[in-house]
C-alpha positions in Angstrom: -20.2 3.8 -15.5 -18.0 4.3 -18.4 -20.1 3.2 -21.6 -17.2 1.7 -23.0 -17.0 -1.0 -20.1 -18.7 -3.7 -22.4 -17.2 -6.5 -20.7 -14.9 -7.6 -17.8 -11.6 -7.3 -20.1 -12.4 -3.5 -20.6 -12.6 -3.1 -16.7 -9.6 -5.3 -16.2 -7.8 -2.6 -18.6 -9.5 0.3 -17.3 -8.2 -0.6 -13.7 -4.8 -1.3 -14.8 -4.4 1.7 -16.1 -5.1 3.2 -12.5 -2.6 0.8 -11.2 -4.6 -1.8 -10.0 -4.0 -5.2 -11.6 -7.4 -7.2 -11.3 -7.9 -11.1 -12.1 -10.4 -12.2 -14.0 -12.7 -12.4 -11.0 -12.2 -9.1 -10.0 -13.0 -8.1 -13.4 -16.0 -9.6 -13.6 -18.0 -8.8 -10.2 -16.8 -5.4 -11.0 -18.5 -5.6 -14.6 -21.4 -7.1 -13.5 -21.8 -4.5 -10.1 -21.9 -1.2 -12.5 -24.7 -3.1 -14.9 -26.8 -4.6 -12.2 -26.1 -1.4 -10.2 -25.3 -3.6 -7.3 -23.0 -3.2 -4.5 -19.8 -5.1 -4.1 -18.6 -6.7 -0.8 -14.9 -8.1 -1.1 -14.1 -10.1 2.1 -10.2 -11.5 2.4 -7.4 -11.0 4.8 -6.1 -7.6 5.5 -3.6 -5.8 3.0 -4.9 -8.1 -0.1 -6.1 -4.7 -2.0 -10.1 -4.8 -0.7 -9.5 -0.7 -0.3 -7.2 -0.5 -3.2 -10.1 -1.7 -5.3 -12.3 1.0 -4.6 -9.8 3.9 -4.8 -8.9 2.4 -8.6 -12.3 2.5 -9.8 -12.7 6.2 -8.5 -9.4 7.1 -10.4 -10.8 4.7 -13.4 -14.1 6.2 -13.6 -13.5 9.6 -12.8 -15.5 9.5 -10.3 -15.1 11.2 -6.4 -14.7 8.8 -3.9 -16.7 9.2 -0.6 -15.4 6.8 2.0 -17.0 5.9 5.6 -14.6 4.1 7.5 -16.3 2.0 9.9 -15.5 1.4 14.0 -16.9 0.0 16.6 -19.5 2.5 17.9 -19.9 4.0 14.6 -23.5 5.3 14.9 -26.2 7.5 12.5 -24.5 10.8 13.2 -21.3 9.4 12.2 -22.5 7.6 9.1 -25.6 9.4 7.8 -26.0 12.7 8.9 -26.3 15.1 12.3 -27.9 18.6 12.9 -25.7 21.2 13.4 -26.5 21.5 17.2 -24.2 24.6 18.2 -25.4 26.5 14.8 -29.4 25.3 16.3 -28.5 27.2 19.6 -27.4 29.8 18.4 -30.4 30.2 16.1 -32.4 29.8 19.2 -30.8 32.4 21.6 -31.1 34.8 18.4 -34.9 34.5 18.8 -35.7 34.1 22.6 -39.0 35.4 22.4 -40.6 33.2 18.8 -42.8 30.5 19.4 -41.0 26.9 19.4 -43.7 26.2 16.1 -42.5 29.1 14.0 -38.8 27.8 14.9 -38.6 24.1 14.3 -39.0 24.2 10.7 -36.1 27.2 10.8 -33.7 25.1 12.8 -34.6 20.8 11.2 -33.9 22.5 7.8 -31.3 22.1 5.1 -28.8 24.9 6.7 -28.2 22.9 9.6 -27.9 19.5 8.2 -24.4 18.2 8.7 -23.9 15.5 5.8 -22.0 12.6 6.6 -20.2 9.8 3.8 -24.0 8.0 3.4 -26.0 11.3 2.6 -22.6 13.0 0.8 -23.1 9.7 -1.5 -27.0 9.9 -1.9 -27.0 13.9 -2.2 -24.2 13.9 -4.7 -25.2 15.6 -8.1 -22.0 13.8 -10.0 -22.1 9.9 -9.6 -19.1 8.5 -7.0 -17.3 5.6 -5.6 -18.8 4.9 -1.8 -16.7 3.2 0.0 -17.5 1.4 3.4 -14.3 0.1 4.8 -14.1 -2.3 7.5 -17.6 -2.8 7.7 -17.1 -6.1 9.7 -16.2 -4.1 12.6 -19.6 -2.1 13.0 -22.0 -4.2 15.4 -24.7 -5.9 13.9 -27.2 -3.3 14.5 -25.4 -1.0 12.8 -25.8 -2.8 9.8 -29.6 -1.6 9.4 -27.8 2.3 8.7 -26.2 0.5 5.2 -29.4 -1.4 4.1 -31.9 1.3 3.1 -29.0 3.0 1.3 -28.3 -0.4 -0.7 -31.6 -1.5 -1.0 -33.1 1.5 -2.8 -30.5 3.6 -2.6 -32.0 6.5 -0.5 -32.3 8.1 2.9 -34.8 8.8 5.3 -34.9 12.4 8.0 -37.8 12.5 9.7 -37.2 16.4 9.3 -37.3 16.6 5.7 -38.4 13.3 4.1 -37.0 10.8 1.9 -34.0 11.7 0.1 -33.4 9.7 -3.0 -30.3 9.3 -4.9 -29.9 11.9 -8.1 -26.8 9.6 -9.4 -26.5 5.7 -8.5 -23.0 5.1 -6.4 -20.7 2.6 -7.5 -20.7 1.0 -3.5 -17.8 -1.2 -2.5 -18.0 -2.5 1.3 -14.9 -4.3 2.5 -14.6 -7.2 5.2 -11.7 -8.6 6.7 -13.9 -11.5 8.0 -13.3 -10.7 11.7 -17.2 -11.5 12.3 -20.2 -12.9 9.9 -22.0 -10.2 8.3 -26.0 -10.3 8.3 -27.6 -12.3 5.7 -29.8 -9.0 4.5 -26.7 -7.5 4.3 -25.1 -9.8 1.8 -28.4 -10.3 0.0 -27.8 -6.8 -1.6 -24.6 -7.4 -2.6 -21.9 -9.5 -5.0 -19.8 -11.0 -3.1 -16.1 -10.9 -3.9 -13.4 -12.7 -2.2 -9.7 -11.6 -2.8 -7.2 -14.0 -1.0 -3.8 -13.3 -1.0 -2.4 -13.1 -4.7 -0.6 -16.3 -6.6 3.5 -15.7 -7.1 3.1 -14.6 -10.4 0.4 -12.0 -10.0 2.0 -10.7 -6.9 5.3 -10.4 -8.9 3.4 -8.4 -11.4 1.7 -6.3 -8.4 5.8 -5.9 -7.7 6.6 -4.9 -10.7 3.7 -2.7 -11.3 4.5 -0.8 -8.1 8.4 -0.6 -8.0 9.1 -0.1 -11.3 12.8 0.0 -10.6 12.8 -3.5 -9.3 14.2 -6.4 -11.7 12.3 -9.1 -12.8 14.6 -11.8 -11.0 14.5 -9.9 -8.2 10.4 -9.8 -7.8 10.0 -13.1 -8.6 12.3 -13.8 -5.4 10.6 -11.6 -3.2 7.0 -13.2 -4.4 8.3 -16.3 -3.7 9.7 -15.5 -0.7 6.5 -13.7 0.6 4.5 -17.0 -0.4 6.3 -18.9 1.7 6.3 -16.9 4.9 2.7 -16.9 4.3 2.5 -20.5 5.0 4.0 -20.3 8.5 1.3 -20.1 11.0 2.2 -16.5 12.2 0.0 -14.1 14.1 0.1 -11.6 11.1 0.9 -13.0 7.6 2.7 -9.9 5.5 -0.2 -8.4 3.2 0.5 -6.9 -0.2 1.1 -3.8 0.8 3.8 -4.9 3.2 5.3 -7.1 0.1 5.9 -4.0 -1.9 7.6 -2.1 1.4 9.9 -4.9 1.6 10.9 -4.4 -2.1 11.2 -0.8 -2.0 13.5 -1.0 1.3 15.7 -3.6 -0.7 16.1 -0.6 -3.1 16.7 1.5 -0.8 19.5 -0.1 0.8 20.9 -1.0 -2.3 20.7 -4.8 -1.5 20.5 -6.7 -5.3 20.3 -10.5 -4.2 17.8 -11.8 -1.7 20.3 -14.3 0.4 19.5 -15.4 4.2 21.3 -11.9 5.6 19.4 -9.4 3.6 16.3 -11.9 4.5 17.1 -11.8 8.2 18.0 -8.4 8.7 14.8 -7.0 7.2 11.9 -9.1 8.4 10.8 -6.7 10.1 9.2 -4.3 7.6 7.3 -7.6 6.8 6.5 -8.7 10.0 4.7 -6.9 12.8 5.2 -9.3 16.0 8.2 -10.1 17.8 7.3 -13.7 18.0 6.2 -14.0 14.1 10.0 -12.8 13.3 11.4 -15.6 15.4 9.2 -18.0 14.1 9.5 -17.0 10.8 13.3 -17.0 10.9 13.5 -20.3 12.6 11.4 -22.1 10.0 13.3 -20.8 7.2 16.8 -21.2 9.0 17.8 -17.8 9.1 20.3 -16.2 11.5 18.7 -13.0 13.3 21.1 -10.5 14.3 21.5 -8.9 18.1 18.8 -6.3 17.3 16.6 -8.4 15.8 16.1 -10.6 18.9 14.3 -10.2 21.4 15.9 -9.2 24.9 
């Protein structure tokens, strides 16, 4: 991490320079992660800025971002490494008369190795930011792939041995908390919960991300979004969706967030028709024909 990060305030300023408004808690956890060489486990609802934190850290530090997008069924071949089987097959076919003992050391060498994100982060000669996104989407068994990397910053490849990190990556794991992560994984991380922002912080985010947005309009949008999040909808609007909403209102030339403007653009904030209708009812809004379920 940069040597001039001597306090959480330095981290907050650097992230703000990268377009990310960090509160005191986020700045402190990032500062401690840099000092203790610990990964950050960022949990919270979807769209509150967990992934954006890693992107901002990459920009603020000048480190390349290496991203592992997690999903059900993710295995070692996609997360860590795999062998280039087509290239190996061609090598075997080109030396059909050779003995296996002579070929084995050749086809299981560096030139046949395909790096995946975890190995790329470990082998990088320059420090990187490693983003392990939506960690909670992988199976419990697959978490074991992460443990060696997070515990000792090393990877073991049976054919090549143990590869240790040349530089320490700054690691950010994100989770939408759809399932409980293992205790072994949590022990290796600094925990950071990122909730929906306060009205004041969301207003500041809107003003930063939508520069043409008037201050009073930003406050009204932030308050309206906060009130919608109190309604038990299927998917509450994220920060990224409130930014999209602000941009939508400006693009439509709307200068006052009245009931008619809110009702006609709820589909930007909410992604389910039942949520739109329930929100309109709770806010006493009248939906146009095109916004109502047929």
